[in-house]
N, C-alpha and C positions, 0 to 999 in steps of 0.2 A: 514794130514788134521787137526787133533786135535791140533798139534803144531801151526798151522796158527791162531787158535782161542786164544790160551793161551798166546803166546808171546806178542801180543800187550797189553793185560791186565796186564801182569807182568811189561812191560815197563812203562805203565801208573802209576801203583802203585809205582814203584821206582822213577818216576819223582815227585810224590807227597810226597816221603819220607816215604813210608809205606812198611812193610814186604810183600813179595809176597805170603807167606804161611798163616799167621794169620791176616794180616792187621794192626798190631800194629804200631804206629809211631816209626820209627827207632831212634828218639831222646831219647826214653825211654829205649833203649837197653843198654847192657853192653858195655862200650867203652874201647878199649885198643889202646894205641899209637903204631903204627908200625914204622913210621919215621916222619920227619917234615911235609911231604905233605899228609900223609894218616893216617886214623884211622881205626881200625877193630871194627865193631859193631856186637855183638852177640845178636840175638833176643831171646825172651823167648821160642820160638819154636825150637831153635837150629840152625837156618840158620845163616850163616856168610856173612856179607856184608863189603865192603870197602867204606869209605867215603873219597873222594878227596877234600881237603881243597881248592885247587887252583880253581877247577871248581864248587865246592859246590854241587856235585852230588854223589849219591849212585850207587853201582853196586854189583853184586854177586861176592863173592871171588872165585878166581881160585883155583884149587886143590893144587897148589904149595903154595898158600898163607894161607892155612888152617894150 
């Protein structure tokens, strides 16, 4: 039940380009180039995101990508 409330809020924050933990804009995070299509963004709270240049969207990093 709790997951049904949190997941849409997290999706909304990611669509706006903000961290799901602290709300900081992900543009201000530390940027590392992974490959030509993706960048790794590390937020100040320690959460890791992947920015896809092709779709211009953020997503949480998978365990293998950390």
